[in-house]
N, C-alpha and C positions, 0 to 999 in steps of 0.2 A: 449405615440405617440412615434412610432418609427420615426427617420431621415430618409430621404432617398435623394439619388441624385438628383440633376436636370437632366435634359436629357444632357445640354451642358457641367454638370461633368460628367455625366457617359461615354459622347464621349473622352473626356481629357483624364478621368483613365483608359478607354479603348486603348487608343494611347501610354499611359506609360508604361501601362502593356506588349503592344506588342513591346516596345523599351527595356524596360529591357528584356525579353524574349528573345530577339533577342542577346543582348549584353549576357547575362548568356550562350548562345550555341556556341558565336562566340567564348567569353573565353575558355571555355569549352573543344571544338574543338581545338583550336590554343594549347592548353596545349600537346594535343599529338603528335606536330611536334617541338615543342619548348625545344632547349637542355640546355638550360640556365636555372641553377636549380632557381636560384634568381627569374626571370622572371616566372617561372612557381609557384614559390609561391607566386607572385604577383597575377598572373591570378588567382590560386585557391581561394586568399582572395577574389578575384573581384569574384567568383561564388559565395561563401558562402554569402557575402554581396548580392547580386543579388539575392537569394534564400529567404533571408530575409525580401528585399525590397517587394517580388514578394508575398509573403504569406500576407505581410499587405496591401499590395493592394488590393490582392482580396479581404480583407473584408470590403474596399470599395465599391470594385464592385459588392457586393454579395447586397450592398443596393440602387442598382440602380431603377428607376421607371418601367424599361422595364419588371423586374421580377415579379412584382407585378400586 
C-alpha cells in the first residue's frame, strides 16, 4: 500500500515548496548584483542546497491525495 499525504500535509508541503522556490530565485538573482565574492559563494551554496531541498520536497508532494 502506497502512503499518501493527508490534505493538510499536502497544503503545508506546498507552502514550504513555494517558500523554498522564492528563496532560490532570490539568491540566484542577488548573485548577479553582488560584488563580494565571499557573499556570492555563500549564495551559490544556498542555491545548490535549495535545489536539493526542492527536489526532496517534490517527492513528498507527488504523494498527495489530490493527484490520485
